[in-house]
MARNUPA-758610 format. One record per atom (N, C-alpha, C): residue number from 1; atom name; residue in one letter; y, x, z. Coordinates in Angstrom, 2 decimals, padded with zeros to 5 digits. Example, Ala and Ser with C-alpha at 12.3 -4.5 7.8 and 13.67 -1.06 7.14 Angstrom:
// residues 2
r pos 1	site N	code A	yy -005.69	xx 013.19	zz 007.80 $
r pos 1	site CA	code A	yy -004.50	xx 012.30	zz 007.80 $
r pos 1	site C	code A	yy -003.30	xx 013.20	zz 007.80 $
r pos 2	site N	code S	yy -002.25	xx 012.85	zz 007.08 $
r pos 2	site CA	code S	yy -001.06	xx 013.67	zz 007.14 $
r pos 2	site C	code S	yy 000.03	xx 012.90	zz 007.87 $
***
This chain:
// residues 116
r pos 1	site N	code M	yy -015.84	xx -056.93	zz -055.92 $
r pos 1	site CA	code M	yy -016.21	xx -057.93	zz -054.97 $
r pos 1	site C	code M	yy -016.51	xx -057.29	zz -053.64 $
r pos 2	site N	code A	yy -016.34	xx -058.10	zz -052.67 $
r pos 2	site CA	code A	yy -016.57	xx -057.62	zz -051.31 $
r pos 2	site C	code A	yy -018.04	xx -057.67	zz -050.99 $
r pos 3	site N	code K	yy -018.44	xx -056.73	zz -050.14 $
r pos 3	site CA	code K	yy -019.84	xx -056.71	zz -049.75 $
r pos 3	site C	code K	yy -020.10	xx -057.79	zz -048.73 $
r pos 4	site N	code R	yy -021.33	xx -058.15	zz -048.66 $
r pos 4	site CA	code R	yy -021.74	xx -059.17	zz -047.72 $
r pos 4	site C	code R	yy -021.89	xx -058.52	zz -046.35 $
r pos 5	site N	code T	yy -021.48	xx -059.18	zz -045.25 $
r pos 5	site CA	code T	yy -021.57	xx -058.66	zz -043.90 $
r pos 5	site C	code T	yy -023.03	xx -058.58	zz -043.51 $
r pos 6	site N	code L	yy -023.43	xx -057.39	zz -042.96 $
r pos 6	site CA	code L	yy -024.81	xx -057.20	zz -042.56 $
r pos 6	site C	code L	yy -025.09	xx -057.93	zz -041.26 $
r pos 7	site N	code N	yy -026.35	xx -058.11	zz -040.96 $
r pos 7	site CA	code N	yy -026.74	xx -058.79	zz -039.72 $
r pos 7	site C	code N	yy -026.48	xx -057.82	zz -038.56 $
r pos 8	site N	code R	yy -025.51	xx -058.15	zz -037.74 $
r pos 8	site CA	code R	yy -025.10	xx -057.25	zz -036.66 $
r pos 8	site C	code R	yy -026.16	xx -057.15	zz -035.56 $
r pos 9	site N	code R	yy -026.92	xx -058.18	zz -035.33 $
r pos 9	site CA	code R	yy -027.97	xx -058.13	zz -034.31 $
r pos 9	site C	code R	yy -029.03	xx -057.09	zz -034.68 $
r pos 10	site N	code E	yy -029.42	xx -057.08	zz -035.93 $
r pos 10	site CA	code E	yy -030.41	xx -056.11	zz -036.37 $
r pos 10	site C	code E	yy -029.86	xx -054.69	zz -036.26 $
r pos 11	site N	code L	yy -028.61	xx -054.53	zz -036.63 $
r pos 11	site CA	code L	yy -028.00	xx -053.21	zz -036.52 $
r pos 11	site C	code L	yy -027.93	xx -052.75	zz -035.06 $
r pos 12	site N	code R	yy -027.62	xx -053.67	zz -034.17 $
r pos 12	site CA	code R	yy -027.54	xx -053.32	zz -032.75 $
r pos 12	site C	code R	yy -028.91	xx -052.93	zz -032.20 $
r pos 13	site N	code Q	yy -029.95	xx -053.67	zz -032.59 $
r pos 13	site CA	code Q	yy -031.30	xx -053.36	zz -032.14 $
r pos 13	site C	code Q	yy -031.73	xx -051.98	zz -032.66 $
r pos 14	site N	code Q	yy -031.40	xx -051.68	zz -033.89 $
r pos 14	site CA	code Q	yy -031.74	xx -050.37	zz -034.45 $
r pos 14	site C	code Q	yy -031.00	xx -049.25	zz -033.70 $
r pos 15	site N	code A	yy -029.74	xx -049.48	zz -033.36 $
r pos 15	site CA	code A	yy -028.95	xx -048.47	zz -032.65 $
r pos 15	site C	code A	yy -029.51	xx -048.25	zz -031.24 $
r pos 16	site N	code D	yy -029.88	xx -049.36	zz -030.56 $
r pos 16	site CA	code D	yy -030.47	xx -049.24	zz -029.22 $
r pos 16	site C	code D	yy -031.79	xx -048.49	zz -029.27 $
r pos 17	site N	code A	yy -032.62	xx -048.77	zz -030.25 $
r pos 17	site CA	code A	yy -033.90	xx -048.10	zz -030.38 $
r pos 17	site C	code A	yy -033.70	xx -046.61	zz -030.64 $
r pos 18	site N	code A	yy -032.75	xx -046.26	zz -031.48 $
r pos 18	site CA	code A	yy -032.47	xx -044.86	zz -031.76 $
r pos 18	site C	code A	yy -031.94	xx -044.16	zz -030.50 $
r pos 19	site N	code E	yy -031.09	xx -044.84	zz -029.75 $
r pos 19	site CA	code E	yy -030.53	xx -044.26	zz -028.52 $
r pos 19	site C	code E	yy -031.61	xx -044.03	zz -027.48 $
r pos 20	site N	code Q	yy -032.54	xx -045.01	zz -027.35 $
r pos 20	site CA	code Q	yy -033.62	xx -044.87	zz -026.38 $
r pos 20	site C	code Q	yy -034.54	xx -043.72	zz -026.76 $
r pos 21	site N	code S	yy -034.85	xx -043.59	zz -028.02 $
r pos 21	site CA	code S	yy -035.73	xx -042.51	zz -028.45 $
r pos 21	site C	code S	yy -035.04	xx -041.15	zz -028.25 $
r pos 22	site N	code A	yy -033.74	xx -041.09	zz -028.49 $
r pos 22	site CA	code A	yy -033.00	xx -039.84	zz -028.31 $
r pos 22	site C	code A	yy -032.92	xx -039.48	zz -026.82 $
r pos 23	site N	code S	yy -032.69	xx -040.47	zz -025.99 $
r pos 23	site CA	code S	yy -032.61	xx -040.21	zz -024.54 $
r pos 23	site C	code S	yy -033.98	xx -039.83	zz -023.99 $
r pos 24	site N	code A	yy -035.05	xx -040.42	zz -024.54 $
r pos 24	site CA	code A	yy -036.40	xx -040.09	zz -024.09 $
r pos 24	site C	code A	yy -036.74	xx -038.65	zz -024.45 $
r pos 25	site N	code T	yy -036.37	xx -038.22	zz -025.63 $
r pos 25	site CA	code T	yy -036.65	xx -036.84	zz -026.02 $
r pos 25	site C	code T	yy -035.79	xx -035.87	zz -025.22 $
r pos 26	site N	code A	yy -034.57	xx -036.27	zz -024.94 $
r pos 26	site CA	code A	yy -033.70	xx -035.41	zz -024.13 $
r pos 26	site C	code A	yy -034.24	xx -035.31	zz -022.70 $
r pos 27	site N	code A	yy -034.76	xx -036.42	zz -022.17 $
r pos 27	site CA	code A	yy -035.32	xx -036.41	zz -020.82 $
r pos 27	site C	code A	yy -036.56	xx -035.52	zz -020.75 $
r pos 28	site N	code T	yy -037.38	xx -035.56	zz -021.76 $
r pos 28	site CA	code T	yy -038.57	xx -034.70	zz -021.76 $
r pos 28	site C	code T	yy -038.17	xx -033.23	zz -021.90 $
r pos 29	site N	code E	yy -037.12	xx -032.95	zz -022.68 $
r pos 29	site CA	code E	yy -036.64	xx -031.57	zz -022.80 $
r pos 29	site C	code E	yy -036.08	xx -031.07	zz -021.48 $
r pos 30	site N	code V	yy -035.33	xx -031.94	zz -020.79 $
r pos 30	site CA	code V	yy -034.76	xx -031.56	zz -019.49 $
r pos 30	site C	code V	yy -035.87	xx -031.34	zz -018.48 $
r pos 31	site N	code A	yy -036.87	xx -032.22	zz -018.49 $
r pos 31	site CA	code A	yy -037.99	xx -032.08	zz -017.57 $
r pos 31	site C	code A	yy -038.76	xx -030.79	zz -017.87 $
r pos 32	site N	code A	yy -038.90	xx -030.47	zz -019.14 $
r pos 32	site CA	code A	yy -039.61	xx -029.25	zz -019.51 $
r pos 32	site C	code A	yy -038.83	xx -028.02	zz -019.06 $
r pos 33	site N	code T	yy -037.51	xx -028.05	zz -019.19 $
r pos 33	site CA	code T	yy -036.72	xx -026.90	zz -018.76 $
r pos 33	site C	code T	yy -036.71	xx -026.77	zz -017.25 $
r pos 34	site N	code K	yy -036.75	xx -027.87	zz -016.55 $
r pos 34	site CA	code K	yy -036.80	xx -027.81	zz -015.09 $
r pos 34	site C	code K	yy -038.12	xx -027.22	zz -014.61 $
r pos 35	site N	code K	yy -039.17	xx -027.50	zz -015.31 $
r pos 35	site CA	code K	yy -040.47	xx -026.98	zz -014.91 $
r pos 35	site C	code K	yy -040.54	xx -025.47	zz -015.12 $
r pos 36	site N	code T	yy -039.86	xx -024.98	zz -016.15 $
r pos 36	site CA	code T	yy -039.94	xx -023.57	zz -016.46 $
r pos 36	site C	code T	yy -039.02	xx -022.71	zz -015.61 $
r pos 37	site N	code K	yy -038.10	xx -023.31	zz -014.87 $
r pos 37	site CA	code K	yy -037.21	xx -022.52	zz -014.02 $
r pos 37	site C	code K	yy -037.99	xx -021.88	zz -012.89 $
r pos 38	site N	code K	yy -037.60	xx -020.66	zz -012.58 $
r pos 38	site CA	code K	yy -038.23	xx -019.95	zz -011.46 $
r pos 38	site C	code K	yy -037.65	xx -020.46	zz -010.16 $
r pos 39	site N	code P	yy -038.44	xx -020.46	zz -009.10 $
r pos 39	site CA	code P	yy -037.90	xx -020.91	zz -007.82 $
r pos 39	site C	code P	yy -036.84	xx -019.92	zz -007.32 $
r pos 40	site N	code A	yy -035.88	xx -020.44	zz -006.61 $
r pos 40	site CA	code A	yy -034.78	xx -019.61	zz -006.12 $
r pos 40	site C	code A	yy -035.31	xx -018.61	zz -005.09 $
r pos 41	site N	code V	yy -034.83	xx -017.39	zz -005.19 $
r pos 41	site CA	code V	yy -035.26	xx -016.34	zz -004.27 $
r pos 41	site C	code V	yy -034.41	xx -016.47	zz -003.00 $
r pos 42	site N	code K	yy -035.09	xx -016.59	zz -001.87 $
r pos 42	site CA	code K	yy -034.36	xx -016.70	zz -000.61 $
r pos 42	site C	code K	yy -034.03	xx -015.30	zz -000.13 $
r pos 43	site N	code R	yy -032.76	xx -015.09	zz 000.13 $
r pos 43	site CA	code R	yy -032.32	xx -013.78	zz 000.59 $
r pos 43	site C	code R	yy -032.18	xx -013.80	zz 002.09 $
r pos 44	site N	code K	yy -032.47	xx -012.67	zz 002.68 $
r pos 44	site CA	code K	yy -032.32	xx -012.56	zz 004.12 $
r pos 44	site C	code K	yy -030.85	xx -012.39	zz 004.44 $
r pos 45	site N	code P	yy -030.37	xx -013.04	zz 005.48 $
r pos 45	site CA	code P	yy -028.96	xx -012.86	zz 005.83 $
r pos 45	site C	code P	yy -028.73	xx -011.44	zz 006.36 $
r pos 46	site N	code R	yy -027.54	xx -010.96	zz 006.16 $
r pos 46	site CA	code R	yy -027.22	xx -009.62	zz 006.63 $
r pos 46	site C	code R	yy -027.24	xx -009.58	zz 008.15 $
r pos 47	site N	code A	yy -027.66	xx -008.46	zz 008.67 $
r pos 47	site CA	code A	yy -027.65	xx -008.28	zz 010.12 $
r pos 47	site C	code A	yy -026.20	xx -008.10	zz 010.55 $
r pos 48	site N	code K	yy -025.81	xx -008.82	zz 011.59 $
r pos 48	site CA	code K	yy -024.44	xx -008.75	zz 012.05 $
r pos 48	site C	code K	yy -024.23	xx -007.45	zz 012.81 $
r pos 49	site N	code K	yy -023.09	xx -006.83	zz 012.56 $
r pos 49	site CA	code K	yy -022.76	xx -005.60	zz 013.25 $
r pos 49	site C	code K	yy -022.36	xx -005.92	zz 014.68 $
r pos 50	site N	code A	yy -022.79	xx -005.09	zz 015.59 $
r pos 50	site CA	code A	yy -022.41	xx -005.27	zz 016.98 $
r pos 50	site C	code A	yy -020.94	xx -004.90	zz 017.13 $
r pos 51	site N	code P	yy -020.18	xx -005.67	zz 017.89 $
r pos 51	site CA	code P	yy -018.77	xx -005.33	zz 018.06 $
r pos 51	site C	code P	yy -018.64	xx -003.99	zz 018.79 $
r pos 52	site N	code P	yy -017.60	xx -003.23	zz 018.50 $
r pos 52	site CA	code P	yy -017.46	xx -001.91	zz 019.12 $
r pos 52	site C	code P	yy -017.23	xx -002.05	zz 020.63 $
r pos 53	site N	code R	yy -017.72	xx -001.09	zz 021.37 $
r pos 53	site CA	code R	yy -017.52	xx -001.09	zz 022.82 $
r pos 53	site C	code R	yy -016.06	xx -000.76	zz 023.09 $
r pos 54	site N	code M	yy -015.47	xx -001.47	zz 024.05 $
r pos 54	site CA	code M	yy -014.07	xx -001.29	zz 024.35 $
r pos 54	site C	code M	yy -013.91	xx -000.66	zz 025.74 $
r pos 55	site N	code C	yy -012.83	xx 000.07	zz 025.90 $
r pos 55	site CA	code C	yy -012.51	xx 000.75	zz 027.15 $
r pos 55	site C	code C	yy -011.13	xx 000.26	zz 027.59 $
r pos 56	site N	code A	yy -011.00	xx -000.22	zz 028.83 $
r pos 56	site CA	code A	yy -009.72	xx -000.71	zz 029.34 $
r pos 56	site C	code A	yy -008.99	xx 000.43	zz 030.03 $
r pos 57	site N	code R	yy -007.71	xx 000.56	zz 029.73 $
r pos 57	site CA	code R	yy -006.87	xx 001.59	zz 030.34 $
r pos 57	site C	code R	yy -005.52	xx 000.97	zz 030.67 $
r pos 58	site N	code W	yy -004.77	xx 001.59	zz 031.58 $
r pos 58	site CA	code W	yy -003.44	xx 001.11	zz 031.93 $
r pos 58	site C	code W	yy -002.42	xx 001.84	zz 031.08 $
r pos 59	site N	code G	yy -001.55	xx 001.09	zz 030.44 $
r pos 59	site CA	code G	yy -000.50	xx 001.67	zz 029.62 $
r pos 59	site C	code G	yy 000.86	xx 001.39	zz 030.24 $
r pos 60	site N	code V	yy 001.71	xx 002.40	zz 030.28 $
r pos 60	site CA	code V	yy 003.08	xx 002.24	zz 030.75 $
r pos 60	site C	code V	yy 003.95	xx 002.11	zz 029.52 $
r pos 61	site N	code F	yy 004.68	xx 001.00	zz 029.42 $
r pos 61	site CA	code F	yy 005.50	xx 000.71	zz 028.25 $
r pos 61	site C	code F	yy 006.96	xx 000.58	zz 028.65 $
r pos 62	site N	code D	yy 007.86	xx 000.87	zz 027.69 $
r pos 62	site CA	code D	yy 009.28	xx 000.65	zz 027.95 $
r pos 62	site C	code D	yy 009.68	xx -000.70	zz 027.35 $
r pos 63	site N	code G	yy 010.97	xx -001.00	zz 027.40 $
r pos 63	site CA	code G	yy 011.45	xx -002.31	zz 026.95 $
r pos 63	site C	code G	yy 011.23	xx -002.58	zz 025.49 $
r pos 64	site N	code S	yy 011.11	xx -001.55	zz 024.67 $
r pos 64	site CA	code S	yy 010.90	xx -001.74	zz 023.23 $
r pos 64	site C	code S	yy 009.42	xx -001.67	zz 022.85 $
r pos 65	site N	code M	yy 008.55	xx -001.83	zz 023.85 $
r pos 65	site CA	code M	yy 007.10	xx -001.85	zz 023.66 $
r pos 65	site C	code M	yy 006.54	xx -000.52	zz 023.15 $
r pos 66	site N	code K	yy 007.23	xx 000.58	zz 023.45 $
r pos 66	site CA	code K	yy 006.69	xx 001.90	zz 023.11 $
r pos 66	site C	code K	yy 005.87	xx 002.38	zz 024.28 $
r pos 67	site N	code Q	yy 004.71	xx 002.90	zz 023.99 $
r pos 67	site CA	code Q	yy 003.81	xx 003.40	zz 025.04 $
r pos 67	site C	code Q	yy 004.33	xx 004.75	zz 025.53 $
r pos 68	site N	code V	yy 004.65	xx 004.80	zz 026.81 $
r pos 68	site CA	code V	yy 005.20	xx 006.02	zz 027.40 $
r pos 68	site C	code V	yy 004.07	xx 006.88	zz 027.96 $
r pos 69	site N	code A	yy 003.14	xx 006.25	zz 028.66 $
r pos 69	site CA	code A	yy 002.03	xx 006.99	zz 029.27 $
r pos 69	site C	code A	yy 000.81	xx 006.08	zz 029.30 $
r pos 70	site N	code I	yy -000.35	xx 006.70	zz 029.48 $
r pos 70	site CA	code I	yy -001.60	xx 005.94	zz 029.57 $
r pos 70	site C	code I	yy -002.47	xx 006.56	zz 030.66 $
r pos 71	site N	code F	yy -003.13	xx 005.69	zz 031.43 $
r pos 71	site CA	code F	yy -003.96	xx 006.12	zz 032.54 $
r pos 71	site C	code F	yy -005.30	xx 005.41	zz 032.46 $
r pos 72	site N	code D	yy -006.33	xx 006.04	zz 033.00 $
r pos 72	site CA	code D	yy -007.64	xx 005.38	zz 033.07 $
r pos 72	site C	code D	yy -007.53	xx 004.15	zz 033.96 $
r pos 73	site N	code Y	yy -008.49	xx 003.24	zz 033.81 $
r pos 73	site CA	code Y	yy -008.43	xx 001.98	zz 034.54 $
r pos 73	site C	code Y	yy -008.47	xx 002.18	zz 036.05 $
r pos 74	site N	code N	yy -009.19	xx 003.19	zz 036.52 $
r pos 74	site CA	code N	yy -009.31	xx 003.40	zz 037.96 $
r pos 74	site C	code N	yy -008.11	xx 004.16	zz 038.54 $
r pos 75	site N	code Q	yy -007.10	xx 004.47	zz 037.75 $
r pos 75	site CA	code Q	yy -005.92	xx 005.19	zz 038.21 $
r pos 75	site C	code Q	yy -004.67	xx 004.30	zz 038.19 $
r pos 76	site N	code R	yy -004.80	xx 003.08	zz 038.70 $
r pos 76	site CA	code R	yy -003.68	xx 002.14	zz 038.71 $
r pos 76	site C	code R	yy -002.55	xx 002.66	zz 039.60 $
r pos 77	site N	code G	yy -002.88	xx 003.28	zz 040.73 $
r pos 77	site CA	code G	yy -001.85	xx 003.80	zz 041.63 $
r pos 77	site C	code G	yy -000.98	xx 004.85	zz 040.95 $
r pos 78	site N	code A	yy -001.59	xx 005.73	zz 040.19 $
r pos 78	site CA	code A	yy -000.84	xx 006.76	zz 039.47 $
r pos 78	site C	code A	yy 000.07	xx 006.12	zz 038.42 $
r pos 79	site N	code A	yy -000.40	xx 005.06	zz 037.79 $
r pos 79	site CA	code A	yy 000.41	xx 004.36	zz 036.78 $
r pos 79	site C	code A	yy 001.62	xx 003.70	zz 037.45 $
r pos 80	site N	code D	yy 001.42	xx 003.09	zz 038.61 $
r pos 80	site CA	code D	yy 002.53	xx 002.48	zz 039.34 $
r pos 80	site C	code D	yy 003.55	xx 003.54	zz 039.76 $
r pos 81	site N	code E	yy 003.07	xx 004.71	zz 040.18 $
r pos 81	site CA	code E	yy 003.97	xx 005.81	zz 040.55 $
r pos 81	site C	code E	yy 004.78	xx 006.27	zz 039.34 $
r pos 82	site N	code K	yy 004.16	xx 006.32	zz 038.19 $
r pos 82	site CA	code K	yy 004.85	xx 006.74	zz 036.96 $
r pos 82	site C	code K	yy 005.96	xx 005.74	zz 036.63 $
r pos 83	site N	code I	yy 005.70	xx 004.44	zz 036.81 $
r pos 83	site CA	code I	yy 006.72	xx 003.42	zz 036.55 $
r pos 83	site C	code I	yy 007.89	xx 003.61	zz 037.52 $
r pos 84	site N	code A	yy 007.60	xx 003.82	zz 038.81 $
r pos 84	site CA	code A	yy 008.65	xx 004.01	zz 039.80 $
r pos 84	site C	code A	yy 009.47	xx 005.25	zz 039.47 $
r pos 85	site N	code D	yy 008.83	xx 006.32	zz 039.05 $
r pos 85	site CA	code D	yy 009.51	xx 007.56	zz 038.69 $
r pos 85	site C	code D	yy 010.43	xx 007.35	zz 037.49 $
r pos 86	site N	code L	yy 009.92	xx 006.67	zz 036.46 $
r pos 86	site CA	code L	yy 010.73	xx 006.42	zz 035.26 $
r pos 86	site C	code L	yy 011.93	xx 005.54	zz 035.56 $
r pos 87	site N	code Q	yy 011.75	xx 004.51	zz 036.40 $
r pos 87	site CA	code Q	yy 012.85	xx 003.61	zz 036.71 $
r pos 87	site C	code Q	yy 013.92	xx 004.31	zz 037.56 $
r pos 88	site N	code S	yy 013.50	xx 005.28	zz 038.40 $
r pos 88	site CA	code S	yy 014.49	xx 005.99	zz 039.21 $
r pos 88	site C	code S	yy 015.26	xx 007.01	zz 038.36 $
r pos 89	site N	code R	yy 014.63	xx 007.59	zz 037.34 $
r pos 89	site CA	code R	yy 015.28	xx 008.60	zz 036.52 $
r pos 89	site C	code R	yy 016.09	xx 008.01	zz 035.37 $
r pos 90	site N	code K	yy 015.59	xx 006.95	zz 034.75 $
r pos 90	site CA	code K	yy 016.21	xx 006.42	zz 033.53 $
r pos 90	site C	code K	yy 016.54	xx 004.95	zz 033.70 $
r pos 91	site N	code K	yy 017.56	xx 004.53	zz 032.97 $
r pos 91	site CA	code K	yy 017.87	xx 003.11	zz 032.93 $
r pos 91	site C	code K	yy 016.90	xx 002.44	zz 031.96 $
r pos 92	site N	code G	yy 016.56	xx 001.24	zz 032.22 $
r pos 92	site CA	code G	yy 015.70	xx 000.52	zz 031.30 $
r pos 92	site C	code G	yy 014.58	xx -000.20	zz 032.03 $
r pos 93	site N	code V	yy 013.83	xx -000.93	zz 031.27 $
r pos 93	site CA	code V	yy 012.72	xx -001.71	zz 031.80 $
r pos 93	site C	code V	yy 011.42	xx -001.01	zz 031.45 $
r pos 94	site N	code Y	yy 010.59	xx -000.81	zz 032.46 $
r pos 94	site CA	code Y	yy 009.26	xx -000.24	zz 032.26 $
r pos 94	site C	code Y	yy 008.25	xx -001.17	zz 032.90 $
r pos 95	site N	code F	yy 007.12	xx -001.35	zz 032.26 $
r pos 95	site CA	code F	yy 006.10	xx -002.24	zz 032.81 $
r pos 95	site C	code F	yy 004.72	xx -001.71	zz 032.50 $
r pos 96	site N	code L	yy 003.75	xx -002.30	zz 033.17 $
r pos 96	site CA	code L	yy 002.35	xx -001.88	zz 033.08 $
r pos 96	site C	code L	yy 001.58	xx -002.95	zz 032.32 $
r pos 97	site N	code Q	yy 000.69	xx -002.53	zz 031.43 $
r pos 97	site CA	code Q	yy -000.12	xx -003.48	zz 030.66 $
r pos 97	site C	code Q	yy -001.46	xx -002.85	zz 030.36 $
r pos 98	site N	code I	yy -002.50	xx -003.68	zz 030.32 $
r pos 98	site CA	code I	yy -003.84	xx -003.18	zz 029.98 $
r pos 98	site C	code I	yy -003.90	xx -002.93	zz 028.48 $
r pos 99	site N	code V	yy -004.46	xx -001.79	zz 028.13 $
r pos 99	site CA	code V	yy -004.66	xx -001.42	zz 026.72 $
r pos 99	site C	code V	yy -006.16	xx -001.27	zz 026.51 $
r pos 100	site N	code K	yy -006.68	xx -001.95	zz 025.51 $
r pos 100	site CA	code K	yy -008.10	xx -001.85	zz 025.20 $
r pos 100	site C	code K	yy -008.26	xx -000.98	zz 023.97 $
r pos 101	site N	code E	yy -009.08	xx 000.06	zz 024.11 $
r pos 101	site CA	code E	yy -009.33	xx 000.99	zz 023.01 $
r pos 101	site C	code E	yy -010.82	xx 001.03	zz 022.73 $
r pos 102	site N	code A	yy -011.15	xx 001.28	zz 021.49 $
r pos 102	site CA	code A	yy -012.56	xx 001.41	zz 021.13 $
r pos 102	site C	code A	yy -013.09	xx 002.72	zz 021.69 $
r pos 103	site N	code M	yy -014.25	xx 002.63	zz 022.31 $
r pos 103	site CA	code M	yy -014.86	xx 003.85	zz 022.85 $
r pos 103	site C	code M	yy -015.49	xx 004.64	zz 021.72 $
r pos 104	site N	code P	yy -015.42	xx 005.95	zz 021.77 $
r pos 104	site CA	code P	yy -016.07	xx 006.74	zz 020.72 $
r pos 104	site C	code P	yy -017.58	xx 006.60	zz 020.81 $
r pos 105	site N	code E	yy -018.21	xx 006.66	zz 019.66 $
r pos 105	site CA	code E	yy -019.67	xx 006.54	zz 019.61 $
r pos 105	site C	code E	yy -020.29	xx 007.76	zz 020.28 $
r pos 106	site N	code P	yy -021.32	xx 007.56	zz 021.11 $
r pos 106	site CA	code P	yy -021.96	xx 008.72	zz 021.75 $
r pos 106	site C	code P	yy -022.69	xx 009.56	zz 020.70 $
r pos 107	site N	code V	yy -022.51	xx 010.85	zz 020.80 $
r pos 107	site CA	code V	yy -023.15	xx 011.78	zz 019.87 $
r pos 107	site C	code V	yy -024.53	xx 012.09	zz 020.40 $
r pos 108	site N	code E	yy -025.53	xx 011.90	zz 019.56 $
r pos 108	site CA	code E	yy -026.89	xx 012.15	zz 019.97 $
r pos 108	site C	code E	yy -027.12	xx 013.66	zz 020.03 $
r pos 109	site N	code A	yy -027.63	xx 014.11	zz 021.15 $
r pos 109	site CA	code A	yy -027.89	xx 015.53	zz 021.32 $
r pos 109	site C	code A	yy -029.14	xx 015.92	zz 020.56 $
r pos 110	site N	code V	yy -029.03	xx 016.94	zz 019.75 $
r pos 110	site CA	code V	yy -030.16	xx 017.41	zz 018.97 $
r pos 110	site C	code V	yy -030.83	xx 018.50	zz 019.80 $
r pos 111	site N	code S	yy -032.06	xx 018.25	zz 020.18 $
r pos 111	site CA	code S	yy -032.78	xx 019.25	zz 020.99 $
r pos 111	site C	code S	yy -033.47	xx 020.24	zz 020.07 $
r pos 112	site N	code V	yy -033.24	xx 021.51	zz 020.36 $
r pos 112	site CA	code V	yy -033.86	xx 022.57	zz 019.58 $
r pos 112	site C	code V	yy -034.97	xx 023.19	zz 020.43 $
r pos 113	site N	code E	yy -036.16	xx 023.09	zz 019.93 $
r pos 113	site CA	code E	yy -037.31	xx 023.64	zz 020.66 $
r pos 113	site C	code E	yy -037.54	xx 025.07	zz 020.20 $
r pos 114	site N	code S	yy -037.64	xx 025.95	zz 021.15 $
r pos 114	site CA	code S	yy -037.88	xx 027.35	zz 020.80 $
r pos 114	site C	code S	yy -039.38	xx 027.55	zz 020.60 $
r pos 115	site N	code E	yy -039.70	xx 028.31	zz 019.62 $
r pos 115	site CA	code E	yy -041.10	xx 028.58	zz 019.33 $
r pos 115	site C	code E	yy -041.59	xx 029.70	zz 020.25 $
r pos 116	site N	code V	yy -042.77	xx 029.53	zz 020.78 $
r pos 116	site CA	code V	yy -043.34	xx 030.53	zz 021.69 $
r pos 116	site C	code V	yy -044.38	xx 031.34	zz 020.98 $
***
């Protein structure tokens, strides 16, 4: 014989009650774990490195962008003379362009004191 159908309302109420009790215990467990967590350690940001000091110089280049000669920034006249000399001697295109190079770091002088 077939079984009699159970009261579905009662079954639903029992399931809801079990779900609420399970969620309540889970919420208390989650709250307990949140309380036990250590606060996040704030780290200091890294100090940014200063960009390297740059030095401007005049570069004499040929048509294929090869550097032929280089002059200090205050020697523009000498660079122009070099271009005129190259154009009179050789065929091709020569031009002047600023070249920026990193300056070498200054070496700290170590003072040696003589004992008296």
